[in-house]
mmCIF file of the N, C-alpha and C atoms, coordinates in Angstrom:
data_MODEL
# 
_entry.id   MODEL 
# 
loop_
_atom_site.group_PDB 
_atom_site.id 
_atom_site.type_symbol 
_atom_site.label_atom_id 
_atom_site.label_alt_id 
_atom_site.label_comp_id 
_atom_site.label_asym_id 
_atom_site.label_entity_id 
_atom_site.label_seq_id 
_atom_site.pdbx_PDB_ins_code 
_atom_site.Cartn_x 
_atom_site.Cartn_y 
_atom_site.Cartn_z 
_atom_site.occupancy 
_atom_site.B_iso_or_equiv 
_atom_site.pdbx_formal_charge 
_atom_site.auth_seq_id 
_atom_site.auth_comp_id 
_atom_site.auth_asym_id 
_atom_site.auth_atom_id 
_atom_site.pdbx_PDB_model_num 
ATOM 1   N N  . MET A 1 1  ? 58.143 -13.741 -13.401 1.00 0.00 ? 1  MET A N  1 
ATOM 2   C CA . MET A 1 1  ? 58.700 -12.649 -14.150 1.00 0.00 ? 1  MET A CA 1 
ATOM 3   C C  . MET A 1 1  ? 58.041 -12.624 -15.525 1.00 0.00 ? 1  MET A C  1 
ATOM 4   N N  . ILE A 1 2  ? 57.714 -11.434 -15.959 1.00 0.00 ? 2  ILE A N  1 
ATOM 5   C CA . ILE A 1 2  ? 57.151 -11.251 -17.290 1.00 0.00 ? 2  ILE A CA 1 
ATOM 6   C C  . ILE A 1 2  ? 58.167 -10.466 -18.109 1.00 0.00 ? 2  ILE A C  1 
ATOM 7   N N  . LEU A 1 3  ? 58.527 -10.997 -19.267 1.00 0.00 ? 3  LEU A N  1 
ATOM 8   C CA . LEU A 1 3  ? 59.441 -10.319 -20.180 1.00 0.00 ? 3  LEU A CA 1 
ATOM 9   C C  . LEU A 1 3  ? 58.687 -9.876  -21.418 1.00 0.00 ? 3  LEU A C  1 
ATOM 10  N N  . LYS A 1 4  ? 58.898 -8.630  -21.815 1.00 0.00 ? 4  LYS A N  1 
ATOM 11  C CA . LYS A 1 4  ? 58.381 -8.126  -23.085 1.00 0.00 ? 4  LYS A CA 1 
ATOM 12  C C  . LYS A 1 4  ? 59.568 -8.060  -24.036 1.00 0.00 ? 4  LYS A C  1 
ATOM 13  N N  . VAL A 1 5  ? 59.481 -8.844  -25.104 1.00 0.00 ? 5  VAL A N  1 
ATOM 14  C CA . VAL A 1 5  ? 60.568 -8.951  -26.083 1.00 0.00 ? 5  VAL A CA 1 
ATOM 15  C C  . VAL A 1 5  ? 59.968 -8.979  -27.481 1.00 0.00 ? 5  VAL A C  1 
ATOM 16  N N  . PRO A 1 6  ? 60.767 -8.750  -28.506 1.00 0.00 ? 6  PRO A N  1 
ATOM 17  C CA . PRO A 1 6  ? 60.241 -8.891  -29.856 1.00 0.00 ? 6  PRO A CA 1 
ATOM 18  C C  . PRO A 1 6  ? 59.811 -10.336 -30.126 1.00 0.00 ? 6  PRO A C  1 
ATOM 19  N N  . ALA A 1 7  ? 58.791 -10.508 -30.951 1.00 0.00 ? 7  ALA A N  1 
ATOM 20  C CA . ALA A 1 7  ? 58.343 -11.853 -31.323 1.00 0.00 ? 7  ALA A CA 1 
ATOM 21  C C  . ALA A 1 7  ? 59.527 -12.619 -31.915 1.00 0.00 ? 7  ALA A C  1 
ATOM 22  N N  . LYS A 1 8  ? 59.590 -13.885 -31.631 1.00 0.00 ? 8  LYS A N  1 
ATOM 23  C CA . LYS A 1 8  ? 60.627 -14.796 -32.123 1.00 0.00 ? 8  LYS A CA 1 
ATOM 24  C C  . LYS A 1 8  ? 62.020 -14.511 -31.574 1.00 0.00 ? 8  LYS A C  1 
ATOM 25  N N  . ALA A 1 9  ? 62.136 -13.673 -30.552 1.00 0.00 ? 9  ALA A N  1 
ATOM 26  C CA . ALA A 1 9  ? 63.440 -13.407 -29.946 1.00 0.00 ? 9  ALA A CA 1 
ATOM 27  C C  . ALA A 1 9  ? 63.905 -14.633 -29.173 1.00 0.00 ? 9  ALA A C  1 
ATOM 28  N N  . ASP A 1 10 ? 65.218 -14.833 -29.132 1.00 0.00 ? 10 ASP A N  1 
ATOM 29  C CA . ASP A 1 10 ? 65.819 -15.866 -28.291 1.00 0.00 ? 10 ASP A CA 1 
ATOM 30  C C  . ASP A 1 10 ? 66.145 -15.236 -26.946 1.00 0.00 ? 10 ASP A C  1 
ATOM 31  N N  . VAL A 1 11 ? 65.915 -15.998 -25.857 1.00 0.00 ? 11 VAL A N  1 
ATOM 32  C CA . VAL A 1 11 ? 66.124 -15.486 -24.502 1.00 0.00 ? 11 VAL A CA 1 
ATOM 33  C C  . VAL A 1 11 ? 67.021 -16.446 -23.730 1.00 0.00 ? 11 VAL A C  1 
ATOM 34  N N  . TRP A 1 12 ? 67.977 -15.874 -22.986 1.00 0.00 ? 12 TRP A N  1 
ATOM 35  C CA . TRP A 1 12 ? 68.856 -16.646 -22.112 1.00 0.00 ? 12 TRP A CA 1 
ATOM 36  C C  . TRP A 1 12 ? 68.760 -16.108 -20.692 1.00 0.00 ? 12 TRP A C  1 
ATOM 37  N N  . PHE A 1 13 ? 68.778 -17.009 -19.710 1.00 0.00 ? 13 PHE A N  1 
ATOM 38  C CA . PHE A 1 13 ? 68.909 -16.661 -18.302 1.00 0.00 ? 13 PHE A CA 1 
ATOM 39  C C  . PHE A 1 13 ? 70.224 -17.243 -17.814 1.00 0.00 ? 13 PHE A C  1 
ATOM 40  N N  . ASN A 1 14 ? 71.117 -16.393 -17.328 1.00 0.00 ? 14 ASN A N  1 
ATOM 41  C CA . ASN A 1 14 ? 72.429 -16.829 -16.831 1.00 0.00 ? 14 ASN A CA 1 
ATOM 42  C C  . ASN A 1 14 ? 73.134 -17.752 -17.813 1.00 0.00 ? 14 ASN A C  1 
ATOM 43  N N  . GLY A 1 15 ? 73.080 -17.398 -19.084 1.00 0.00 ? 15 GLY A N  1 
ATOM 44  C CA . GLY A 1 15 ? 73.784 -18.140 -20.117 1.00 0.00 ? 15 GLY A CA 1 
ATOM 45  C C  . GLY A 1 15 ? 73.079 -19.377 -20.632 1.00 0.00 ? 15 GLY A C  1 
ATOM 46  N N  . LYS A 1 16 ? 71.925 -19.718 -20.071 1.00 0.00 ? 16 LYS A N  1 
ATOM 47  C CA . LYS A 1 16 ? 71.179 -20.898 -20.515 1.00 0.00 ? 16 LYS A CA 1 
ATOM 48  C C  . LYS A 1 16 ? 69.988 -20.456 -21.371 1.00 0.00 ? 16 LYS A C  1 
ATOM 49  N N  . LYS A 1 17 ? 69.961 -20.935 -22.601 1.00 0.00 ? 17 LYS A N  1 
ATOM 50  C CA . LYS A 1 17 ? 68.884 -20.563 -23.522 1.00 0.00 ? 17 LYS A CA 1 
ATOM 51  C C  . LYS A 1 17 ? 67.568 -21.188 -23.061 1.00 0.00 ? 17 LYS A C  1 
ATOM 52  N N  . THR A 1 18 ? 66.511 -20.382 -23.107 1.00 0.00 ? 18 THR A N  1 
ATOM 53  C CA . THR A 1 18 ? 65.186 -20.873 -22.724 1.00 0.00 ? 18 THR A CA 1 
ATOM 54  C C  . THR A 1 18 ? 64.549 -21.622 -23.887 1.00 0.00 ? 18 THR A C  1 
ATOM 55  N N  . ASP A 1 19 ? 63.490 -22.334 -23.612 1.00 0.00 ? 19 ASP A N  1 
ATOM 56  C CA . ASP A 1 19 ? 62.760 -23.036 -24.663 1.00 0.00 ? 19 ASP A CA 1 
ATOM 57  C C  . ASP A 1 19 ? 62.259 -22.031 -25.694 1.00 0.00 ? 19 ASP A C  1 
ATOM 58  N N  . PRO A 1 20 ? 62.249 -22.411 -26.972 1.00 0.00 ? 20 PRO A N  1 
ATOM 59  C CA . PRO A 1 20 ? 61.797 -21.484 -28.021 1.00 0.00 ? 20 PRO A CA 1 
ATOM 60  C C  . PRO A 1 20 ? 60.347 -21.044 -27.801 1.00 0.00 ? 20 PRO A C  1 
ATOM 61  N N  . GLN A 1 21 ? 60.118 -19.757 -27.964 1.00 0.00 ? 21 GLN A N  1 
ATOM 62  C CA . GLN A 1 21 ? 58.778 -19.181 -27.893 1.00 0.00 ? 21 GLN A CA 1 
ATOM 63  C C  . GLN A 1 21 ? 58.676 -18.121 -28.983 1.00 0.00 ? 21 GLN A C  1 
ATOM 64  N N  . THR A 1 22 ? 57.460 -17.782 -29.363 1.00 0.00 ? 22 THR A N  1 
ATOM 65  C CA . THR A 1 22 ? 57.289 -16.791 -30.425 1.00 0.00 ? 22 THR A CA 1 
ATOM 66  C C  . THR A 1 22 ? 56.460 -15.583 -29.985 1.00 0.00 ? 22 THR A C  1 
ATOM 67  N N  . LYS A 1 23 ? 56.010 -15.553 -28.764 1.00 0.00 ? 23 LYS A N  1 
ATOM 68  C CA . LYS A 1 23 ? 55.177 -14.438 -28.309 1.00 0.00 ? 23 LYS A CA 1 
ATOM 69  C C  . LYS A 1 23 ? 56.026 -13.265 -27.839 1.00 0.00 ? 23 LYS A C  1 
ATOM 70  N N  . GLU A 1 24 ? 55.433 -12.083 -27.825 1.00 0.00 ? 24 GLU A N  1 
ATOM 71  C CA . GLU A 1 24 ? 56.125 -10.879 -27.373 1.00 0.00 ? 24 GLU A CA 1 
ATOM 72  C C  . GLU A 1 24 ? 56.104 -10.745 -25.855 1.00 0.00 ? 24 GLU A C  1 
ATOM 73  N N  . VAL A 1 25 ? 55.165 -11.376 -25.181 1.00 0.00 ? 25 VAL A N  1 
ATOM 74  C CA . VAL A 1 25 ? 55.101 -11.365 -23.723 1.00 0.00 ? 25 VAL A CA 1 
ATOM 75  C C  . VAL A 1 25 ? 55.310 -12.796 -23.239 1.00 0.00 ? 25 VAL A C  1 
ATOM 76  N N  . ARG A 1 26 ? 56.338 -12.980 -22.406 1.00 0.00 ? 26 ARG A N  1 
ATOM 77  C CA . ARG A 1 26 ? 56.691 -14.326 -21.943 1.00 0.00 ? 26 ARG A CA 1 
ATOM 78  C C  . ARG A 1 26 ? 56.747 -14.361 -20.419 1.00 0.00 ? 26 ARG A C  1 
ATOM 79  N N  . HIS A 1 27 ? 56.330 -15.482 -19.878 1.00 0.00 ? 27 HIS A N  1 
ATOM 80  C CA . HIS A 1 27 ? 56.271 -15.659 -18.431 1.00 0.00 ? 27 HIS A CA 1 
ATOM 81  C C  . HIS A 1 27 ? 57.321 -16.674 -17.996 1.00 0.00 ? 27 HIS A C  1 
ATOM 82  N N  . PHE A 1 28 ? 58.057 -16.324 -16.952 1.00 0.00 ? 28 PHE A N  1 
ATOM 83  C CA . PHE A 1 28 ? 59.084 -17.205 -16.414 1.00 0.00 ? 28 PHE A CA 1 
ATOM 84  C C  . PHE A 1 28 ? 58.956 -17.233 -14.891 1.00 0.00 ? 28 PHE A C  1 
ATOM 85  N N  . ALA A 1 29 ? 59.281 -18.368 -14.301 1.00 0.00 ? 29 ALA A N  1 
ATOM 86  C CA . ALA A 1 29 ? 59.291 -18.515 -12.848 1.00 0.00 ? 29 ALA A CA 1 
ATOM 87  C C  . ALA A 1 29 ? 60.653 -19.036 -12.425 1.00 0.00 ? 29 ALA A C  1 
ATOM 88  N N  . SER A 1 30 ? 61.160 -18.515 -11.325 1.00 0.00 ? 30 SER A N  1 
ATOM 89  C CA . SER A 1 30 ? 62.441 -18.983 -10.808 1.00 0.00 ? 30 SER A CA 1 
ATOM 90  C C  . SER A 1 30 ? 62.201 -20.191 -9.904  1.00 0.00 ? 30 SER A C  1 
ATOM 91  N N  . GLN A 1 31 ? 63.286 -20.807 -9.540  1.00 0.00 ? 31 GLN A N  1 
ATOM 92  C CA . GLN A 1 31 ? 63.207 -21.844 -8.520  1.00 0.00 ? 31 GLN A CA 1 
ATOM 93  C C  . GLN A 1 31 ? 62.817 -21.168 -7.215  1.00 0.00 ? 31 GLN A C  1 
ATOM 94  N N  . ALA A 1 32 ? 62.502 -21.927 -6.191  1.00 0.00 ? 32 ALA A N  1 
ATOM 95  C CA . ALA A 1 32 ? 62.151 -21.345 -4.896  1.00 0.00 ? 32 ALA A CA 1 
ATOM 96  C C  . ALA A 1 32 ? 63.341 -20.551 -4.363  1.00 0.00 ? 32 ALA A C  1 
ATOM 97  N N  . LEU A 1 33 ? 63.081 -19.317 -3.934  1.00 0.00 ? 33 LEU A N  1 
ATOM 98  C CA . LEU A 1 33 ? 64.133 -18.452 -3.423  1.00 0.00 ? 33 LEU A CA 1 
ATOM 99  C C  . LEU A 1 33 ? 63.979 -18.288 -1.917  1.00 0.00 ? 33 LEU A C  1 
ATOM 100 N N  . GLU A 1 34 ? 65.093 -18.312 -1.217  1.00 0.00 ? 34 GLU A N  1 
ATOM 101 C CA . GLU A 1 34 ? 65.059 -18.157 0.239   1.00 0.00 ? 34 GLU A CA 1 
ATOM 102 C C  . GLU A 1 34 ? 64.836 -16.686 0.584   1.00 0.00 ? 34 GLU A C  1 
ATOM 103 N N  . PRO A 1 35 ? 63.848 -16.397 1.439   1.00 0.00 ? 35 PRO A N  1 
ATOM 104 C CA . PRO A 1 35 ? 63.578 -15.007 1.814   1.00 0.00 ? 35 PRO A CA 1 
ATOM 105 C C  . PRO A 1 35 ? 64.792 -14.352 2.480   1.00 0.00 ? 35 PRO A C  1 
ATOM 106 N N  . GLY A 1 36 ? 64.935 -13.044 2.247   1.00 0.00 ? 36 GLY A N  1 
ATOM 107 C CA . GLY A 1 36 ? 66.000 -12.279 2.879   1.00 0.00 ? 36 GLY A CA 1 
ATOM 108 C C  . GLY A 1 36 ? 67.295 -12.214 2.093   1.00 0.00 ? 36 GLY A C  1 
ATOM 109 N N  . TRP A 1 37 ? 67.362 -12.876 0.959   1.00 0.00 ? 37 TRP A N  1 
ATOM 110 C CA . TRP A 1 37 ? 68.577 -12.886 0.148   1.00 0.00 ? 37 TRP A CA 1 
ATOM 111 C C  . TRP A 1 37 ? 68.324 -12.224 -1.196  1.00 0.00 ? 37 TRP A C  1 
ATOM 112 N N  . ASP A 1 38 ? 69.368 -11.629 -1.751  1.00 0.00 ? 38 ASP A N  1 
ATOM 113 C CA . ASP A 1 38 ? 69.320 -11.102 -3.109  1.00 0.00 ? 38 ASP A CA 1 
ATOM 114 C C  . ASP A 1 38 ? 69.816 -12.178 -4.064  1.00 0.00 ? 38 ASP A C  1 
ATOM 115 N N  . TYR A 1 39 ? 69.141 -12.305 -5.193  1.00 0.00 ? 39 TYR A N  1 
ATOM 116 C CA . TYR A 1 39 ? 69.537 -13.234 -6.253  1.00 0.00 ? 39 TYR A CA 1 
ATOM 117 C C  . TYR A 1 39 ? 69.699 -12.426 -7.532  1.00 0.00 ? 39 TYR A C  1 
ATOM 118 N N  . PHE A 1 40 ? 70.637 -12.823 -8.362  1.00 0.00 ? 40 PHE A N  1 
ATOM 119 C CA . PHE A 1 40 ? 70.944 -12.075 -9.571  1.00 0.00 ? 40 PHE A CA 1 
ATOM 120 C C  . PHE A 1 40 ? 70.736 -12.957 -10.797 1.00 0.00 ? 40 PHE A C  1 
ATOM 121 N N  . TYR A 1 41 ? 70.171 -12.352 -11.817 1.00 0.00 ? 41 TYR A N  1 
ATOM 122 C CA . TYR A 1 41 ? 69.985 -13.028 -13.103 1.00 0.00 ? 41 TYR A CA 1 
ATOM 123 C C  . TYR A 1 41 ? 70.526 -12.133 -14.210 1.00 0.00 ? 41 TYR A C  1 
ATOM 124 N N  . GLU A 1 42 ? 71.256 -12.740 -15.123 1.00 0.00 ? 42 GLU A N  1 
ATOM 125 C CA . GLU A 1 42 ? 71.701 -12.062 -16.335 1.00 0.00 ? 42 GLU A CA 1 
ATOM 126 C C  . GLU A 1 42 ? 70.755 -12.522 -17.436 1.00 0.00 ? 42 GLU A C  1 
ATOM 127 N N  . ILE A 1 43 ? 70.001 -11.591 -17.992 1.00 0.00 ? 43 ILE A N  1 
ATOM 128 C CA . ILE A 1 43 ? 69.036 -11.916 -19.043 1.00 0.00 ? 43 ILE A CA 1 
ATOM 129 C C  . ILE A 1 43 ? 69.566 -11.348 -20.354 1.00 0.00 ? 43 ILE A C  1 
ATOM 130 N N  . ARG A 1 44 ? 69.607 -12.186 -21.370 1.00 0.00 ? 44 ARG A N  1 
ATOM 131 C CA . ARG A 1 44 ? 70.071 -11.764 -22.692 1.00 0.00 ? 44 ARG A CA 1 
ATOM 132 C C  . ARG A 1 44 ? 68.989 -12.099 -23.700 1.00 0.00 ? 44 ARG A C  1 
ATOM 133 N N  . VAL A 1 45 ? 68.728 -11.179 -24.613 1.00 0.00 ? 45 VAL A N  1 
ATOM 134 C CA . VAL A 1 45 ? 67.708 -11.346 -25.641 1.00 0.00 ? 45 VAL A CA 1 
ATOM 135 C C  . VAL A 1 45 ? 68.343 -11.027 -26.996 1.00 0.00 ? 45 VAL A C  1 
ATOM 136 N N  . ARG A 1 46 ? 68.073 -11.871 -27.989 1.00 0.00 ? 46 ARG A N  1 
ATOM 137 C CA . ARG A 1 46 ? 68.608 -11.640 -29.343 1.00 0.00 ? 46 ARG A CA 1 
ATOM 138 C C  . ARG A 1 46 ? 67.499 -11.847 -30.358 1.00 0.00 ? 46 ARG A C  1 
ATOM 139 N N  . TRP A 1 47 ? 67.434 -10.944 -31.353 1.00 0.00 ? 47 TRP A N  1 
ATOM 140 C CA . TRP A 1 47 ? 66.463 -11.052 -32.430 1.00 0.00 ? 47 TRP A CA 1 
ATOM 141 C C  . TRP A 1 47 ? 67.024 -10.378 -33.664 1.00 0.00 ? 47 TRP A C  1 
ATOM 142 N N  . THR A 1 48 ? 66.299 -10.455 -34.755 1.00 0.00 ? 48 THR A N  1 
ATOM 143 C CA . THR A 1 48 ? 66.688 -9.809  -36.010 1.00 0.00 ? 48 THR A CA 1 
ATOM 144 C C  . THR A 1 48 ? 65.732 -8.661  -36.278 1.00 0.00 ? 48 THR A C  1 
ATOM 145 N N  . GLU A 1 49 ? 66.298 -7.505  -36.598 1.00 0.00 ? 49 GLU A N  1 
ATOM 146 C CA . GLU A 1 49 ? 65.505 -6.314  -36.890 1.00 0.00 ? 49 GLU A CA 1 
ATOM 147 C C  . GLU A 1 49 ? 66.040 -5.689  -38.171 1.00 0.00 ? 49 GLU A C  1 
ATOM 148 N N  . ASN A 1 50 ? 65.179 -5.561  -39.174 1.00 0.00 ? 50 ASN A N  1 
ATOM 149 C CA . ASN A 1 50 ? 65.596 -5.018  -40.475 1.00 0.00 ? 50 ASN A CA 1 
ATOM 150 C C  . ASN A 1 50 ? 66.786 -5.784  -41.052 1.00 0.00 ? 50 ASN A C  1 
ATOM 151 N N  . GLY A 1 51 ? 66.782 -7.111  -40.854 1.00 0.00 ? 51 GLY A N  1 
ATOM 152 C CA . GLY A 1 51 ? 67.829 -7.959  -41.390 1.00 0.00 ? 51 GLY A CA 1 
ATOM 153 C C  . GLY A 1 51 ? 69.134 -7.943  -40.610 1.00 0.00 ? 51 GLY A C  1 
ATOM 154 N N  . ARG A 1 52 ? 69.158 -7.235  -39.487 1.00 0.00 ? 52 ARG A N  1 
ATOM 155 C CA . ARG A 1 52 ? 70.379 -7.138  -38.689 1.00 0.00 ? 52 ARG A CA 1 
ATOM 156 C C  . ARG A 1 52 ? 70.151 -7.711  -37.291 1.00 0.00 ? 52 ARG A C  1 
ATOM 157 N N  . PRO A 1 53 ? 71.147 -8.396  -36.731 1.00 0.00 ? 53 PRO A N  1 
ATOM 158 C CA . PRO A 1 53 ? 70.996 -8.927  -35.379 1.00 0.00 ? 53 PRO A CA 1 
ATOM 159 C C  . PRO A 1 53 ? 71.022 -7.809  -34.338 1.00 0.00 ? 53 PRO A C  1 
ATOM 160 N N  . VAL A 1 54 ? 70.156 -7.944  -33.349 1.00 0.00 ? 54 VAL A N  1 
ATOM 161 C CA . VAL A 1 54 ? 70.089 -7.006  -32.231 1.00 0.00 ? 54 VAL A CA 1 
ATOM 162 C C  . VAL A 1 54 ? 70.174 -7.837  -30.958 1.00 0.00 ? 54 VAL A C  1 
ATOM 163 N N  . GLU A 1 55 ? 70.923 -7.350  -29.986 1.00 0.00 ? 55 GLU A N  1 
ATOM 164 C CA . GLU A 1 55 ? 71.051 -8.072  -28.725 1.00 0.00 ? 55 GLU A CA 1 
ATOM 165 C C  . GLU A 1 55 ? 70.942 -7.085  -27.567 1.00 0.00 ? 55 GLU A C  1 
ATOM 166 N N  . GLN A 1 56 ? 70.189 -7.465  -26.558 1.00 0.00 ? 56 GLN A N  1 
ATOM 167 C CA . GLN A 1 56 ? 70.020 -6.690  -25.335 1.00 0.00 ? 56 GLN A CA 1 
ATOM 168 C C  . GLN A 1 56 ? 70.384 -7.592  -24.168 1.00 0.00 ? 56 GLN A C  1 
ATOM 169 N N  . SER A 1 57 ? 70.962 -7.018  -23.125 1.00 0.00 ? 57 SER A N  1 
ATOM 170 C CA . SER A 1 57 ? 71.190 -7.798  -21.918 1.00 0.00 ? 57 SER A CA 1 
ATOM 171 C C  . SER A 1 57 ? 70.958 -6.904  -20.714 1.00 0.00 ? 57 SER A C  1 
ATOM 172 N N  . ARG A 1 58 ? 70.602 -7.548  -19.640 1.00 0.00 ? 58 ARG A N  1 
ATOM 173 C CA . ARG A 1 58 ? 70.313 -6.812  -18.418 1.00 0.00 ? 58 ARG A CA 1 
ATOM 174 C C  . ARG A 1 58 ? 70.557 -7.713  -17.232 1.00 0.00 ? 58 ARG A C  1 
ATOM 175 N N  . ARG A 1 59 ? 71.186 -7.178  -16.214 1.00 0.00 ? 59 ARG A N  1 
ATOM 176 C CA . ARG A 1 59 ? 71.388 -7.910  -14.962 1.00 0.00 ? 59 ARG A CA 1 
ATOM 177 C C  . ARG A 1 59 ? 70.359 -7.382  -13.976 1.00 0.00 ? 59 ARG A C  1 
ATOM 178 N N  . ILE A 1 60 ? 69.603 -8.300  -13.388 1.00 0.00 ? 60 ILE A N  1 
ATOM 179 C CA . ILE A 1 60 ? 68.555 -7.882  -12.460 1.00 0.00 ? 60 ILE A CA 1 
ATOM 180 C C  . ILE A 1 60 ? 68.769 -8.539  -11.104 1.00 0.00 ? 60 ILE A C  1 
ATOM 181 N N  . THR A 1 61 ? 68.252 -7.892  -10.093 1.00 0.00 ? 61 THR A N  1 
ATOM 182 C CA . THR A 1 61 ? 68.274 -8.410  -8.733  1.00 0.00 ? 61 THR A CA 1 
ATOM 183 C C  . THR A 1 61 ? 66.846 -8.763  -8.350  1.00 0.00 ? 61 THR A C  1 
ATOM 184 N N  . VAL A 1 62 ? 66.656 -9.941  -7.788  1.00 0.00 ? 62 VAL A N  1 
ATOM 185 C CA . VAL A 1 62 ? 65.327 -10.365 -7.336  1.00 0.00 ? 62 VAL A CA 1 
ATOM 186 C C  . VAL A 1 62 ? 65.422 -10.880 -5.916  1.00 0.00 ? 62 VAL A C  1 
ATOM 187 N N  . ARG A 1 63 ? 64.288 -10.874 -5.258  1.00 0.00 ? 63 ARG A N  1 
ATOM 188 C CA . ARG A 1 63 ? 64.156 -11.420 -3.902  1.00 0.00 ? 63 ARG A CA 1 
ATOM 189 C C  . ARG A 1 63 ? 62.927 -12.313 -3.887  1.00 0.00 ? 63 ARG A C  1 
ATOM 190 N N  . ALA A 1 64 ? 62.866 -13.191 -2.923  1.00 0.00 ? 64 ALA A N  1 
ATOM 191 C CA . ALA A 1 64 ? 61.722 -14.093 -2.795  1.00 0.00 ? 64 ALA A CA 1 
ATOM 192 C C  . ALA A 1 64 ? 60.429 -13.284 -2.802  1.00 0.00 ? 64 ALA A C  1 
ATOM 193 N N  . GLY A 1 65 ? 59.466 -13.717 -3.607  1.00 0.00 ? 65 GLY A N  1 
ATOM 194 C CA . GLY A 1 65 ? 58.162 -13.063 -3.685  1.00 0.00 ? 65 GLY A CA 1 
ATOM 195 C C  . GLY A 1 65 ? 58.068 -11.935 -4.696  1.00 0.00 ? 65 GLY A C  1 
ATOM 196 N N  . ASP A 1 66 ? 59.190 -11.514 -5.280  1.00 0.00 ? 66 ASP A N  1 
ATOM 197 C CA . ASP A 1 66 ? 59.143 -10.446 -6.292  1.00 0.00 ? 66 ASP A CA 1 
ATOM 198 C C  . ASP A 1 66 ? 58.341 -10.891 -7.506  1.00 0.00 ? 66 ASP A C  1 
ATOM 199 N N  . ARG A 1 67 ? 57.641 -9.948  -8.103  1.00 0.00 ? 67 ARG A N  1 
ATOM 200 C CA . ARG A 1 67 ? 56.950 -10.143 -9.378  1.00 0.00 ? 67 ARG A CA 1 
ATOM 201 C C  . ARG A 1 67 ? 57.393 -8.988  -10.259 1.00 0.00 ? 67 ARG A C  1 
ATOM 202 N N  . LEU A 1 68 ? 58.150 -9.311  -11.289 1.00 0.00 ? 68 LEU A N  1 
ATOM 203 C CA . LEU A 1 68 ? 58.748 -8.278  -12.127 1.00 0.00 ? 68 LEU A CA 1 
ATOM 204 C C  . LEU A 1 68 ? 58.217 -8.322  -13.547 1.00 0.00 ? 68 LEU A C  1 
ATOM 205 N N  . THR A 1 69 ? 58.134 -7.152  -14.168 1.00 0.00 ? 69 THR A N  1 
ATOM 206 C CA . THR A 1 69 ? 57.856 -7.040  -15.596 1.00 0.00 ? 69 THR A CA 1 
ATOM 207 C C  . THR A 1 69 ? 58.999 -6.245  -16.201 1.00 0.00 ? 69 THR A C  1 
ATOM 208 N N  . LEU A 1 70 ? 59.666 -6.832  -17.177 1.00 0.00 ? 70 LEU A N  1 
ATOM 209 C CA . LEU A 1 70 ? 60.788 -6.178  -17.840 1.00 0.00 ? 70 LEU A CA 1 
ATOM 210 C C  . LEU A 1 70 ? 60.499 -6.022  -19.324 1.00 0.00 ? 70 LEU A C  1 
ATOM 211 N N  . ASN A 1 71 ? 60.742 -4.824  -19.830 1.00 0.00 ? 71 ASN A N  1 
ATOM 212 C CA . ASN A 1 71 ? 60.607 -4.565  -21.262 1.00 0.00 ? 71 ASN A CA 1 
ATOM 213 C C  . ASN A 1 71 ? 62.014 -4.495  -21.832 1.00 0.00 ? 71 ASN A C  1 
ATOM 214 N N  . LEU A 1 72 ? 62.413 -5.519  -22.570 1.00 0.00 ? 72 LEU A N  1 
ATOM 215 C CA . LEU A 1 72 ? 63.747 -5.567  -23.139 1.00 0.00 ? 72 LEU A CA 1 
ATOM 216 C C  . LEU A 1 72 ? 63.752 -5.174  -24.615 1.00 0.00 ? 72 LEU A C  1 
ATOM 217 N N  . THR A 1 73 ? 62.750 -4.435  -25.045 1.00 0.00 ? 73 THR A N  1 
ATOM 218 C CA . THR A 1 73 ? 62.705 -3.967  -26.430 1.00 0.00 ? 73 THR A CA 1 
ATOM 219 C C  . THR A 1 73 ? 63.091 -2.504  -26.546 1.00 0.00 ? 73 THR A C  1 
ATOM 220 N N  . ASP A 1 74 ? 63.176 -1.779  -25.431 1.00 0.00 ? 74 ASP A N  1 
ATOM 221 C CA . ASP A 1 74 ? 63.407 -0.338  -25.516 1.00 0.00 ? 74 ASP A CA 1 
ATOM 222 C C  . ASP A 1 74 ? 64.744 0.098   -24.931 1.00 0.00 ? 74 ASP A C  1 
ATOM 223 N N  . LEU A 1 75 ? 65.682 -0.835  -24.737 1.00 0.00 ? 75 LEU A N  1 
ATOM 224 C CA . LEU A 1 75 ? 67.014 -0.485  -24.274 1.00 0.00 ? 75 LEU A CA 1 
ATOM 225 C C  . LEU A 1 75 ? 67.897 -0.156  -25.464 1.00 0.00 ? 75 LEU A C  1 
ATOM 226 N N  . PRO A 1 76 ? 68.987 0.584   -25.267 1.00 0.00 ? 76 PRO A N  1 
ATOM 227 C CA . PRO A 1 76 ? 69.904 0.832   -26.388 1.00 0.00 ? 76 PRO A CA 1 
ATOM 228 C C  . PRO A 1 76 ? 70.418 -0.472  -26.972 1.00 0.00 ? 76 PRO A C  1 
ATOM 229 N N  . SER A 1 77 ? 70.444 -0.570  -28.276 1.00 0.00 ? 77 SER A N  1 
ATOM 230 C CA . SER A 1 77 ? 70.824 -1.804  -28.975 1.00 0.00 ? 77 SER A CA 1 
ATOM 231 C C  . SER A 1 77 ? 72.318 -1.986  -29.021 1.00 0.00 ? 77 SER A C  1 
ATOM 232 N N  . LYS A 1 78 ? 72.728 -3.257  -28.971 1.00 0.00 ? 78 LYS A N  1 
ATOM 233 C CA . LYS A 1 78 ? 74.102 -3.657  -29.251 1.00 0.00 ? 78 LYS A CA 1 
ATOM 234 C C  . LYS A 1 78 ? 74.050 -4.373  -30.574 1.00 0.00 ? 78 LYS A C  1 
ATOM 235 N N  . ARG A 1 79 ? 74.555 -3.787  -31.611 1.00 0.00 ? 79 ARG A N  1 
ATOM 236 C CA . ARG A 1 79 ? 74.478 -4.378  -32.950 1.00 0.00 ? 79 ARG A CA 1 
ATOM 237 C C  . ARG A 1 79 ? 75.830 -4.782  -33.421 1.00 0.00 ? 79 ARG A C  1 
# 
């Protein structure tokens, strides 16, 4: 999975914070997924914009073999 997020944004998958990164494009891999099943991930991203906190979240469905690119910078903000 490729996530496009603001530089220095914090990212969580299913409530677990990922290792700190500072790039706008980040690569993540899931554990091995069994074919034929749907898996769900809740992705949350938080950063500061103009001195104010911004947070985005999205629930996604994946299947074994999926390759996804998500842009989490252009969703409506929760401030």
